[in-house]
VOTORKE-70091 format. One record per atom (N, C-alpha, C, O): residue in one letter; x, y, z. Coordinates in Angstrom, 2 decimals, always signed. Example, Ala and Ser with C-alpha at 12.3 -4.5 7.8 and 13.67 -1.06 7.14 Angstrom:
residues 2
REC rest       x       y       z
REC    A  +13.19   -5.69   +7.80
REC    A  +12.30   -4.50   +7.80
REC    A  +13.20   -3.30   +7.80
REC    A  +14.24   -3.32   +8.46
REC    S  +12.85   -2.25   +7.08
REC    S  +13.67   -1.06   +7.14
REC    S  +12.90   +0.03   +7.87
REC    S  +13.41   +1.14   +8.04
//
This chain:
residues 119
REC rest       x       y       z
REC    M   +2.81  -13.38   -3.39
REC    M   +1.52  -12.66   -3.87
REC    M   +1.49  -12.47   -5.36
REC    M   +2.20  -11.52   -5.68
REC    L   +0.94  -13.02   -6.29
REC    L   +1.13  -12.74   -7.56
REC    L   -0.51  -12.04   -8.25
REC    L   -1.44  -12.73   -7.85
REC    G   -0.84  -11.24   -8.87
REC    G   -2.06  -10.60   -9.11
REC    G   -1.63   -9.68  -10.26
REC    G   -0.50   -9.24  -10.46
REC    Q   -2.79   -9.45  -10.99
REC    Q   -2.61   -8.60  -12.43
REC    Q   -3.71   -7.41  -12.06
REC    Q   -4.29   -7.55  -10.98
REC    I   -4.05   -6.28  -12.84
REC    I   -4.10   -5.15  -12.48
REC    I   -5.97   -5.25  -12.74
REC    I   -6.81   -4.45  -12.33
REC    D   -6.20   -6.69  -13.67
REC    D   -7.96   -6.95  -13.33
REC    D   -8.40   -7.44  -12.27
REC    D   -9.62   -7.46  -12.08
REC    D   -7.11   -8.20  -10.92
REC    D   -7.80   -8.29   -9.83
REC    D   -7.71   -7.63   -8.97
REC    D   -8.32   -7.89   -7.93
REC    L   -7.01   -6.63   -9.09
REC    L   -6.59   -5.44   -8.17
REC    L   -7.91   -4.81   -8.57
REC    L   -8.01   -3.88   -7.78
REC    Y   -9.19   -4.80   -9.51
REC    Y   -9.88   -3.95  -10.57
REC    Y  -11.04   -4.11   -9.19
REC    Y  -11.59   -3.37   -8.38
REC    K  -10.96   -6.18   -9.70
REC    K  -12.43   -6.52   -8.72
REC    K  -12.14   -6.47   -7.59
REC    K  -13.14   -6.41   -6.88
REC    W  -10.74   -6.46   -6.80
REC    W  -11.31   -6.32   -5.95
REC    W  -11.36   -5.06   -4.94
REC    W  -11.12   -5.03   -3.73
REC    S  -11.75   -4.00   -5.86
REC    S  -11.51   -3.11   -5.25
REC    S  -13.44   -2.54   -4.94
REC    S  -13.90   -1.72   -4.14
REC    K  -14.21   -3.54   -6.12
REC    K  -15.51   -3.86   -5.71
REC    K  -15.62   -4.34   -4.60
REC    K  -16.24   -3.76   -3.71
REC    I  -15.11   -5.36   -4.46
REC    I  -15.56   -6.03   -3.14
REC    I  -14.93   -5.16   -1.81
REC    I  -15.60   -5.10   -0.79
REC    L  -14.03   -4.71   -1.87
REC    L  -13.68   -4.40   -0.47
REC    L  -14.34   -3.05   -0.35
REC    L  -14.43   -2.60   +0.79
REC    G  -14.94   -2.14   -1.60
REC    G  -15.56   -0.93   -1.38
REC    G  -17.04   -1.08   -1.02
REC    G  -17.83   -0.29   -0.52
REC    T  -17.20   -2.64   -1.54
REC    T  -18.90   -2.66   -1.32
REC    T  -19.43   -3.43   +0.15
REC    T  -20.54   -3.48   +0.69
REC    G  -18.19   -3.96   +0.49
REC    G  -18.11   -4.63   +1.77
REC    G  -19.05   -6.25   +1.60
REC    G  -19.67   -6.88   +2.45
REC    K  -18.83   -6.52   +0.24
REC    K  -19.27   -7.56   -0.26
REC    K  -19.04   -8.97   +0.41
REC    K  -19.95   -9.79   +0.44
REC    L  -17.83   -9.23   +0.94
REC    L  -17.96  -10.24   +2.00
REC    L  -18.03  -10.68   +3.59
REC    L  -17.96  -11.74   +4.21
REC    L  -18.21   -9.25   +3.90
REC    L  -18.61   -9.16   +5.05
REC    L  -19.72   -8.95   +5.27
REC    L  -20.19   -8.10   +4.52
REC    T  -20.90   -9.67   +6.53
REC    T  -21.85   -8.40   +7.14
REC    T  -22.33   -6.81   +6.93
REC    T  -21.23   -6.30   +6.76
REC    R  -22.95   -6.11   +6.87
REC    R  -23.50   -4.92   +6.78
REC    R  -22.86   -5.06   +8.24
REC    R  -21.65   -5.28   +8.25
REC    R  -23.25   -4.99   +9.01
REC    R  -22.66   -4.50  +10.64
REC    R  -21.02   -4.41  +10.80
REC    R  -20.40   -3.45  +11.24
REC    T  -20.38   -5.88  +10.24
REC    T  -19.07   -5.63  +10.05
REC    T  -18.15   -5.06   +9.50
REC    T  -16.97   -4.94   +9.83
REC    F  -18.94   -4.55   +8.26
REC    F  -18.43   -3.61   +7.15
REC    F  -19.21   -2.22   +7.99
REC    F  -18.24   -1.48   +8.13
REC    E  -19.80   -1.85   +8.30
REC    E  -19.78   -0.39   +8.78
REC    E  -19.10   -0.29   +9.80
REC    E  -19.26   +0.89  +10.12
REC    E  -18.20   -0.92  +10.80
REC    E  -17.26   -1.70  +11.91
REC    E  -16.11   -1.09  +10.96
REC    E  -15.55   -0.03  +11.23
REC    Q  -15.87   -1.70  +10.08
REC    Q  -14.32   -1.57   +9.32
REC    Q  -14.18   +0.11   +9.08
REC    Q  -13.14   +0.75   +9.22
REC    I  -15.71   +0.73   +8.62
REC    I  -15.41   +1.70   +7.65
REC    I  -15.82   +2.98   +8.52
REC    I  -16.07   +4.06   +7.99
REC    A  -15.90   +2.65  +10.44
REC    A  -15.93   +3.31  +11.24
REC    A  -15.10   +4.93  +11.74
REC    A  -13.90   +5.14  +11.92
REC    R  -15.76   +5.47  +11.80
REC    R  -14.23   +6.52  +12.31
REC    R  -13.78   +6.51  +13.64
REC    R  -14.02   +7.45  +14.39
REC    T  -13.15   +5.51  +13.98
REC    T  -12.88   +5.05  +15.15
REC    T  -11.31   +5.86  +15.26
REC    T  -10.87   +6.19  +16.36
REC    T  -10.77   +6.05  +14.35
REC    T   -9.60   +6.18  +14.73
REC    T   -8.90   +7.92  +14.10
REC    T   -7.76   +8.30  +13.83
REC    V  -10.60   +8.78  +14.05
REC    V   -9.98  +10.27  +13.35
REC    V   -9.66  +10.86  +14.89
REC    V  -10.31  +10.61  +15.90
REC    G   -8.56  +11.65  +14.79
REC    G   -8.14  +12.49  +15.71
REC    G   -6.20  +11.68  +16.62
REC    G   -5.34  +12.00  +17.44
REC    L   -6.67  +10.25  +15.43
REC    L   -4.79   +9.85  +15.95
REC    L   -3.95  +10.03  +14.39
REC    L   -4.19   +9.62  +13.25
REC    G   -2.93  +10.80  +15.00
REC    G   -1.97  +11.03  +13.95
REC    G   -2.84  +11.84  +13.08
REC    G   -3.53  +12.80  +13.41
REC    P   -2.74  +11.43  +12.16
REC    P   -2.69  +12.43  +10.89
REC    P   -4.26  +11.93  +10.25
REC    P   -4.65  +12.22   +9.11
REC    N   -5.02  +11.15  +11.24
REC    N   -6.10  +10.63  +10.74
REC    N   -7.46  +11.94  +10.90
REC    N   -7.51  +12.28  +12.08
REC    K   -8.18  +12.46  +10.29
REC    K   -9.12  +13.73   +9.75
REC    K  -10.64  +12.72   +9.35
REC    K  -10.81  +11.74   +8.62
REC    Y  -11.59  +13.55  +10.28
REC    Y  -12.79  +13.24   +9.92
REC    Y  -13.14  +12.46   +8.46
REC    Y  -13.66  +11.35   +8.38
REC    N  -12.64  +13.49   +7.07
REC    N  -13.02  +12.59   +6.06
REC    N  -11.48  +12.49   +5.13
REC    N  -11.18  +12.92   +4.01
REC    S  -10.70  +11.72   +6.17
REC    S   -9.60  +10.80   +5.65
REC    S   -8.82  +10.59   +6.39
REC    S   -7.84  +11.22   +6.79
REC    Y   -9.51   +9.10   +6.74
REC    Y   -8.83   +7.99   +8.39
REC    Y   -8.45   +6.21   +7.70
REC    Y   -8.83   +6.08   +6.54
REC    Y   -8.10   +5.55   +8.03
REC    Y   -7.59   +4.66   +8.32
REC    Y   -8.75   +4.06   +8.99
REC    Y   -9.13   +4.31  +10.14
REC    G   -9.33   +3.12   +8.04
REC    G  -10.57   +2.11   +9.22
REC    G   -9.70   +0.70   +9.62
REC    G   -8.50   +0.53   +9.86
REC    L  -10.74   -0.15   +9.59
REC    L  -10.22   -1.30   +9.91
REC    L   -9.40   -2.22   +8.77
REC    L  -10.00   -2.99   +8.02
REC    G   -8.19   -2.06   +8.75
REC    G   -7.92   -2.82   +6.84
REC    G   -8.05   -1.74   +5.84
REC    G   -7.79   -2.17   +4.71
REC    I   -8.24   -0.95   +5.86
REC    I   -8.57   +0.02   +4.78
REC    I   -8.75   +1.69   +4.73
REC    I   -9.19   +2.35   +5.68
REC    G   -8.37   +2.19   +3.56
REC    G   -8.64   +4.09   +4.29
REC    G  -10.12   +4.34   +3.67
REC    G  -10.74   +4.02   +2.66
REC    V  -10.35   +5.14   +4.91
REC    V  -11.95   +6.17   +3.92
REC    V  -10.81   +7.08   +4.48
REC    V  -10.09   +7.17   +5.47
REC    N  -11.23   +8.04   +2.57
REC    N  -10.65   +8.72   +2.26
REC    N  -11.97   +9.82   +1.28
REC    N  -12.27   +9.40   +0.16
REC    N  -12.44  +10.73   +1.62
REC    N  -12.97  +11.80   +1.08
REC    N  -14.21  +11.06   +0.24
REC    N  -14.84  +11.78   -0.54
REC    G  -14.60   +9.62   +0.35
REC    G  -16.02   +9.15   -0.37
REC    G  -14.94   +8.16   -1.16
REC    G  -15.36   +7.93   -2.30
REC    W  -13.89   +7.62   -0.93
REC    W  -13.39   +6.71   -1.25
REC    W  -13.10   +5.62   -0.82
REC    W  -11.90   +5.79   -1.02
REC    L  -13.15   +4.50   -0.34
REC    L  -12.79   +2.88   -0.13
REC    L  -11.46   +2.65   -0.70
REC    L  -11.41   +2.29   -1.87
REC    G  -10.15   +2.85   +0.11
REC    G   -9.31   +2.06   -0.77
REC    G   -7.37   +1.73   +0.25
REC    G   -7.16   +1.86   +1.46
REC    H   -6.49   +1.36   -0.72
REC    H   -5.58   +0.84   -0.34
REC    H   -4.66   +0.69   -1.05
REC    H   -4.63   +0.11   -2.14
REC    A   -3.64   +1.33   -0.34
REC    A   -2.18   +1.75   -1.60
REC    A   -0.91   +0.86   -0.60
REC    A   -0.88   +0.74   +0.63
REC    G   -0.08   +0.40   -1.48
REC    G   +0.85   -0.33   -0.74
REC    G   +2.51   -0.40   -1.59
REC    G   +2.44   -0.44   -2.82
REC    S   +3.65   -0.42   -1.07
REC    S   +4.68   -0.13   -1.96
REC    S   +5.41   -1.14   -1.30
REC    S   +5.26   -1.57   -0.16
REC    C   +6.68   -1.67   -2.66
REC    C   +8.15   -1.97   -2.03
REC    C   +8.85   -1.53   -2.52
REC    C   +8.41   -0.66   -3.28
REC    P  +10.20   -1.68   -2.52
REC    P  +11.38   -1.34   -3.90
REC    P  +10.99   -1.56   -5.42
REC    P  +10.93   -2.71   -5.86
REC    G  +10.79   -0.70   -6.06
REC    G  +10.58   -0.86   -7.43
REC    G   +8.84   -0.70   -8.21
REC    G   +8.47   -0.62   -9.38
REC    F   +8.28   -0.72   -7.18
REC    F   +6.70   -1.31   -7.00
REC    F   +5.50   -0.27   -5.78
REC    F   +5.56   +0.07   -4.60
REC    S   +4.27   -0.04   -7.18
REC    S   +3.58   +0.69   -5.73
REC    S   +1.83   -0.29   -6.36
REC    S   +1.54   -1.21   -7.12
REC    S   +1.33   +0.41   -5.70
REC    S   -0.41   +0.00   -6.18
REC    S   -1.26   +0.95   -5.12
REC    S   -0.92   +1.39   -4.02
REC    Y   -2.54   +1.09   -5.91
REC    Y   -3.71   +1.76   -5.35
REC    Y   -4.83   +0.53   -5.77
REC    Y   -4.78   -0.10   -6.83
REC    T   -5.59   +0.39   -4.94
REC    T   -7.07   +0.23   -5.57
REC    T   -8.16   +0.96   -4.42
REC    T   -8.10   +0.90   -3.19
REC    G   -9.16   +1.68   -5.27
REC    G  -10.34   +2.34   -4.41
REC    G  -11.68   +1.77   -5.04
REC    G  -11.82   +0.97   -5.97
REC    Y  -12.32   +2.20   -4.49
REC    Y  -14.10   +2.20   -4.77
REC    Y  -14.42   +3.52   -4.03
REC    Y  -13.76   +3.99   -3.11
REC    N  -15.60   +4.08   -4.60
REC    N  -16.10   +5.36   -4.64
REC    N  -17.43   +5.27   -3.95
REC    N  -18.15   +4.62   -4.70
REC    L  -17.82   +5.48   -3.31
REC    L  -19.20   +5.14   -2.58
REC    L  -20.36   +5.75   -2.84
REC    L  -21.49   +5.35   -2.56
REC    T  -20.00   +6.86   -3.47
REC    T  -21.25   +7.54   -3.66
REC    T  -21.37   +7.36   -5.68
REC    T  -22.35   +7.39   -6.42
REC    F  -20.34   +7.23   -5.89
REC    F  -20.54   +6.86   -7.66
REC    F  -20.94   +5.15   -8.46
REC    F  -21.50   +4.80   -9.49
REC    G  -20.18   +4.33   -7.14
REC    G  -19.60   +3.41   -7.78
REC    G  -18.61   +2.82   -8.34
REC    G  -18.33   +1.64   -8.57
REC    Y  -17.79   +4.48   -8.64
REC    Y  -16.39   +4.27   -8.92
REC    Y  -15.52   +3.08   -8.89
REC    Y  -15.89   +2.17   -8.14
REC    Q  -14.24   +2.89   -9.68
REC    Q  -13.45   +1.36   -9.09
REC    Q  -12.24   +2.04  -10.33
REC    Q  -12.36   +2.06  -11.56
REC    I  -10.64   +2.77   -9.12
REC    I   -9.18   +2.99   -9.84
REC    I   -8.84   +1.94   -9.05
REC    I   -9.24   +1.59   -7.94
REC    A   -7.46   +1.16  -10.32
REC    A   -6.92   +0.45  -10.29
REC    A   -5.85   +0.76  -10.16
REC    A   -6.17   +1.93   -9.94
REC    V   -4.97   +0.78  -10.10
REC    V   -3.02   +1.56  -10.39
REC    V   -1.99   +0.37  -10.00
REC    V   -2.15   -0.21   -8.92
REC    M   -0.99   +0.02  -10.82
REC    M   -0.15   -0.56  -10.30
REC    M   +1.27   -0.03  -11.17
REC    M   +1.27   +0.27  -12.36
REC    V   +2.08   -0.03  -10.55
REC    V   +3.28   +0.88  -10.98
REC    V   +4.33   +0.34  -10.68
REC    V   +4.57   +0.04   -9.51
REC    G   +5.45   +0.05  -12.01
REC    G   +6.97   -0.25  -11.72
REC    G   +7.75   +1.16  -11.60
REC    G   +8.04   +1.96  -12.50
REC    T   +8.03   +1.21  -10.13
REC    T   +9.30   +2.37  -10.09
REC    T   +9.89   +2.31   -9.55
REC    T   +9.85   +1.43   -8.69
REC    D  +10.99   +3.29   -9.62
REC    D  +11.86   +3.18   -8.01
REC    D  +11.99   +4.51   -8.00
REC    D  +13.19   +4.80   -8.04
REC    I  +10.68   +6.28   -7.91
REC    I  +10.85   +7.17   -7.98
REC    I  +10.59   +7.30   -6.28
REC    I  +10.01   +6.30   -5.86
REC    E  +10.79   +7.96   -5.58
REC    E  +10.05   +8.08   -4.41
REC    E   +9.39   +9.19   -4.47
REC    E   +9.60  +10.23   -5.09
REC    Q   +8.51   +8.84   -3.71
REC    Q   +7.42  +10.57   -3.65
REC    Q   +7.32  +10.63   -2.22
REC    Q   +7.28   +9.70   -1.42
REC    N   +7.27  +12.01   -2.01
REC    N   +7.07  +12.56   -0.79
REC    N   +5.86  +12.65   -0.18
REC    N   +5.86  +12.89   +1.03
REC    N   +4.86  +12.52   -0.74
REC    N   +3.56  +12.65   -0.36
REC    N   +2.89  +11.23   -0.77
REC    N   +1.80  +11.58   -1.21
REC    G   +2.95  +10.10   -0.85
REC    G   +2.67   +8.81   -1.04
REC    G   +3.62   +8.08   -2.13
REC    G   +4.47   +8.60   -2.86
REC    N   +3.27   +6.92   -2.05
REC    N   +3.53   +6.21   -3.31
REC    N   +2.65   +6.94   -4.56
REC    N   +1.70   +7.72   -4.52
REC    L   +3.64   +6.17   -6.01
REC    L   +3.38   +6.89   -7.17
REC    L   +1.97   +6.15   -7.77
REC    L   +1.38   +6.81   -8.62
REC    A   +1.58   +5.27   -7.52
REC    A   +0.05   +4.26   -7.60
REC    A   -0.78   +5.36   -7.04
REC    A   -1.38   +5.92   -7.96
REC    E   -0.97   +5.74   -6.17
REC    E   -1.96   +7.11   -5.15
REC    E   -2.25   +7.79   -6.01
REC    E   -3.23   +7.74   -6.77
REC    L   -0.63   +9.08   -5.92
REC    L   -0.70  +10.01   -6.76
REC    L   -1.65   +9.54   -8.04
REC    L   -2.66  +10.19   -8.32
REC    I   -1.38   +8.76   -8.55
REC    I   -1.80   +8.82  -10.20
REC    I   -3.43   +8.04   -9.82
REC    I   -4.15   +7.86  -10.80
REC    A   -3.94   +7.63   -8.55
REC    A   -5.31   +7.53   -8.61
REC    A   -6.33   +8.78   -7.86
REC    A   -7.51   +8.85   -7.51
REC    R   -5.33   +9.54   -7.85
REC    R   -5.61  +10.72   -6.93
REC    R   -6.40  +11.42   -8.34
REC    R   -7.59  +11.67   -8.50
REC    N   -5.29  +11.63   -9.22
REC    N   -5.53  +12.24   -9.98
REC    N   -6.75  +11.93  -11.28
REC    N   -7.13  +12.58  -12.26
REC    I   -7.03  +10.80  -10.80
REC    I   -7.74  +10.29  -12.28
REC    I   -9.21  +10.44  -11.34
REC    I  -10.22  +10.82  -11.93
REC    S   -9.27  +10.18  -10.15
REC    S  -10.27  +10.84   -9.06
REC    S  -10.17  +12.22   -9.39
REC    S  -10.01  +12.72   -8.28
REC    N  -10.17  +12.66   -9.78
REC    N   -9.72  +14.25   -9.59
REC    N  -10.99  +14.61  -11.20
REC    N  -12.04  +15.25  -11.20
REC    I  -10.23  +13.82  -12.45
REC    I  -11.39  +13.76  -13.35
REC    I  -12.40  +13.05  -13.05
REC    I  -13.22  +13.21  -13.95
REC    L  -12.89  +12.20  -12.10
REC    L  -14.31  +10.85  -12.23
REC    L  -15.09  +11.75  -11.30
REC    L  -16.16  +12.26  -11.63
REC    T  -14.37  +11.97   -9.79
REC    T  -15.18  +12.53   -9.05
REC    T  -14.54  +14.09   -8.31
REC    T  -14.12  +14.36   -7.19
REC    P  -14.69  +14.74   -9.31
REC    P  -14.26  +16.48   -8.97
REC    P  -14.83  +16.83   -7.46
REC    P  -14.22  +17.48   -6.62
REC    I  -15.96  +16.33   -7.32
REC    I  -16.35  +16.95   -6.17
REC    I  -15.99  +16.38   -5.04
REC    I  -16.18  +16.80   -3.90
REC    Q  -15.17  +14.91   -5.56
REC    Q  -15.20  +13.86   -3.88
REC    Q  -13.63  +13.14   -4.60
REC    Q  -13.46  +11.92   -4.67
REC    P  -12.58  +14.21   -5.10
REC    P  -11.36  +14.08   -5.28
REC    P  -10.18  +13.01   -3.77
REC    P  -10.03  +13.55   -2.68
REC    I   -9.61  +11.77   -4.02
REC    I   -8.98  +11.48   -3.25
REC    I   -7.91  +12.41   -2.50
REC    I   -7.07  +13.01   -3.18
REC    Q   -7.95  +12.52   -1.19
REC    Q   -7.30  +13.15   -0.50
REC    Q   -5.70  +12.60   +0.10
REC    Q   -5.78  +11.61   +0.82
REC    I   -4.57  +13.04   -0.11
REC    I   -3.59  +11.78   -0.09
REC    I   -3.09  +12.54   +1.44
REC    I   -2.50  +13.62   +1.42
REC    T   -3.32  +12.02   +2.40
REC    T   -2.36  +12.65   +3.60
REC    T   -1.24  +11.97   +3.97
REC    T   -1.20  +10.75   +4.16
REC    K   -0.12  +12.89   +4.08
REC    K   +1.15  +12.00   +4.22
REC    K   +0.99  +11.26   +5.82
REC    K   +0.45  +11.68   +6.85
REC    Q   +1.55  +10.27   +5.58
REC    Q   +1.78   +9.40   +6.61
REC    Q   +3.18   +9.87   +7.84
REC    Q   +4.35  +10.18   +7.58
REC    V   +2.56   +9.77   +9.01
REC    V   +3.37   +9.90  +10.43
REC    V   +4.44   +8.66  +10.36
REC    V   +5.22   +8.47  +11.29
//
């Protein structure tokens, strides 16, 4: 898969608003069906193919040498897209997600992205 930061930024709004889905399917996608399973909590859980985290809908990914995060804030409509070329190991998530969390602390201090360590 090839992409640029602009693509990731555009995708964050499409993913976060459910633009490609019916309203009912979007609501199913972000439903709290996994709360209580593993690290999933009421305000930080994984829906159907999307992370729901303190008002942010997004997804992180990584492979050796690269990490990314894209997110959309449901309350304010803010978008975050981060791509990082790195080989630095992070104990609490990928580096792009940590950067996104710091950006969200500035954009939405009452709704920052919370990183949950995965099992």
